[in-house]
N, C-alpha and C positions, 0 to 999 in steps of 0.2 A: 612929660613925654617919655621919660625913662620908665615911669610907672606903667604906662600903656604898653611899652615894648616888653616889659617883664611879664605883664599879664598875657600878652599874645604868645610869648615864648612858653609860658606855663601851660596855656591851653593846647598849644601845638605838641608839647611834650606829653601832655596827658592823652591827647588823641592818638599819638604814635604808640604810646604804651598800651592803650586800650586796643588798637588795631593789632598790635603784636601779640597781645594776650589772646584775642579772638583767633588769630592765625594759629597760635600754639594749640588752642583748644580743638580747632578743626583738624590740625595734623594729628593730634593725639587720638581724636575720634576715628580718623581714617586708619590709623595704625591698629587701634583696637578692633575696628571692623574687619580689617584685613587679617588680623590674627584669628579672630573668631571664624571668619569665612574660610580661611585656610584650614583651621582645625576641623570644621565641619566637612570640608571637601576631602581632607585626608581620611577622616573617619568614614565618610561615605565610600571612598575607594577601598578601604580596609574591609568594610562590611560587604561590599560587592565581591571582592576576591575570596574572602572567607565563605561567603554564601555560596559562591559557585563551587568551591571545594566540598562544602557540606552537601549541596544538591547532587554533585557527582557521586559522593559516597553513598547517599541515600538511594540513588538510582541503582547502583551496583548491589546494594543490600537488598533492595526490593526485587531485583532480577534474580538473585540467588534464592530468595524465599519463594518466589513464584515457581522457579525451576525445581526447587526441592519438593514442593507440594504437587508437582506434575500438573500444573495448570495448563489449559489449552494454550498453545503458542499464540493464537489469535487474541485471546483475552490478555495474555502477557504483554503483547505489543501495544494493545489499546490502553491498558492500565499504566504502563510505563510512559506512554506519550501524554496521557492526561495528567499524571503526577508531575511530570517535568514542567508542563504549562502552569499548573497551580503553584508549584514551588517558585517558579520564575516570577510570577505575579507578586507573591509575598515578598520576594527579595527586592523587587522594584519599589514596592511600598515602603519597605524598611530603609532603602537608600534615599528615597525622597523625604521620608521623615527625618533622617539624619541631616539632610541639607537645610532643614528648617521649615519645610512646608508642612502645614498642619495635616496630619493623616486623616483626621475626621472630616475636614472639608474636602480633602482629596477623595475620600471614599464616597462622600455625598455627591461630588462632581462626577465620579466614576459611575455611581448608581444612576444619576440623571442622564448621563450620556449613554448608559447601557441600553435604554429604550431605542434611542436613535441608532446606535450601533447594531442592536438586534434587528431592527427593520432593514438596515443596510446589508447585514450579513445573514438575512433569512435563509439563503441557500446553504450557507455553512452550518446554520443551526439545524436545518433539515438533514444535512449530511451527518451531523453529530448524532441526531436521533436515529438515523439509519444505521449508524455504526452500533448503537446499543441494540437495535432490533436484530442485526446480524449476529451479535454475540449472544443474544438471548435465545433466538430460535435456531441458530446455527445451520443455515442452509448449506454452508460450506465452512471449511476450516483451513488453516495454514497447511500447505502441502497438497491440497486438492487441485485437480485440473478442472477448470470451469470455463463455460462459454457464456458471454453476455453480449447480445446483439451480434455484431460481427467481430468481437474481440474474444480471444481465448488464450489461456495460459495457466501457469501454476500460481496459486495464491502464495505470495511470499510474506505478506504482512498485512494486518488489518489495523489501520491507524484510526485516529479520531474522526477525520473527515474523508479519508480515502482508503480504498482497498488496492494494494499494490500487486500486480501480476507480473510474472516473468514469462515471456513467450518462448516458443521452441527455439527461435533464433536469437535468444538472449536479449530481447528488447524489454524495457520496463514500462508498464502501462499503469496509469493512475485512474481508477474509476471512482467517481463520487459515491459515497455510501448511501446517500439518499436515493440515487437511481438504482443501485443494486438491490436495496431492500424492497423497492416497489416494482422492480422489473422482473422479467423472466430470465432466470439463471439456470443453465444446464450444468449439473455436477456429474462428471464422469467417474468420480472415485467414491461416490456415496455408497454404492452397492459393491459387494465383494466380487461378483461375477459380471461379465459382459458377454454379449453375443457378437461373434465375428462372422462376417458374411462375404462370400466371394461369388461372383457370377462369371462362369468359365464358358467361353465359346469354343465349340468344336465344329468340324466340317459336317455338312450333310452327308449321310451315308455311313457315319461312324456308328459302331455298335454301342448303344446307350448302356446296355448291361455291363459291357467291358469298362466303359467310362466310369460308371458308378462304383464298380468293384475296385478299380484302380484308385479312385479318390478315397474310398473307405480304407484301403490298405495304407495310404499315405497318412490318413488321420490316426489310424490305430498305432502307428509307430511313434507319434508325438505324445508323450506322457502329459504334456500341458493341456491337452484337449480333454475336457471333462466328459465322463460317460453319462452323467445325469445333470441336466437333460441330455438325451442321446443326440449325436450328430444327425442333421437332417440334410438329405440330398434329393433333389427333384428336378425334373425338366421344367425350366423356367419359362422359356419362350422359343418360338420358331421365328427367328429374325430373318431379315432379307438375305444375309449371307452366312448365317451361323445358327447352330442349335445351342441355345444358352442353358447351361446347367447351374442351378443355384445350390450353394453349399453353406450351411449354417452350423456353427458349433459354439459351445459355451466354454469360456476360459476365465481364469482369475483376472481381475481388472488390471493388475500389475503386469500380466503377460500379454495383454491385448496386441500391442504393435509388434512385439517379437514373433508371436504366433502368426500374425497376419503376413508379415514379410517372409518368414521362413517357409510357410506353407505355399505361398506364391512361388517361391524359388523351387520347392520340391515338386510341385505340380508341373512346372515347365520342364524340369529335368526328366521326371518319370514318364510324362506323356510322350516326349521325344523318344525315350528309350523303348516305350511300348508301341510306338508307331501311331499314336493318336494325333491327328493333325489339327493344328490351330488354323482357323479361317483368316483370310485377309481379303480386302476388297478386290474384286476382279471384274473386268469388262470384256464381254464377248462380242466381237464385231463379225457380222455375217455380210459377205460380199455378194451382191446379186449377180 
């Protein structure tokens, strides 16, 4: 009986020691895994922080190089945006690799997913291609005033997927590059000169010769009005309540709106001074 008890006690002690040993091994494995995972996590964080600093430095360096070589601002914004995206993708791959994920399998997964992503983002790929077309054929550049459909404004930036406009009332408009590259765009700054036109209404009975001479005198005093092509003045139409005179002059594109508003004001002042009457709607009632 005592031998049996001793045998049972020995077996129990052996099982206890074996279970304790396995527990120790498990705890040691968990500690090792935690140390390894912590080291990988810390390394990944360090790579991410250092990578962001390096990307920021490279972006500033690239901006200085492009500005030093006097590259078109539209190309500058496009290249900087593209470079930022590519460097960010490389940084993400480096961080994932540090965390223990096989970059080769990740790259294969990314390549296989690229087809599906490309189909899902076909519109963005079209915008990317449109941005390249805009930069290649240059229908407009940064600083130009353009009109697309019912949208108009100054081109502030040409990015990878969008062209950014700033309107006259300081609104920001994003236009997809794909639509811009394949649509009808009006560029108001492409040519050095533009034609300004006014249609001036005067009363019936006014001396047309005097009206024309007065307008020519006003135009001659403004040095911004170009003499070649020469200013054009003609009787435009005999309307219901006015005689309309059309005035067309050529100016530098940068002077367009200033000349338009200044001549408007000068015509109003001088016509009143010279006694040339402006028409307004009137109704004559005859009582039987």
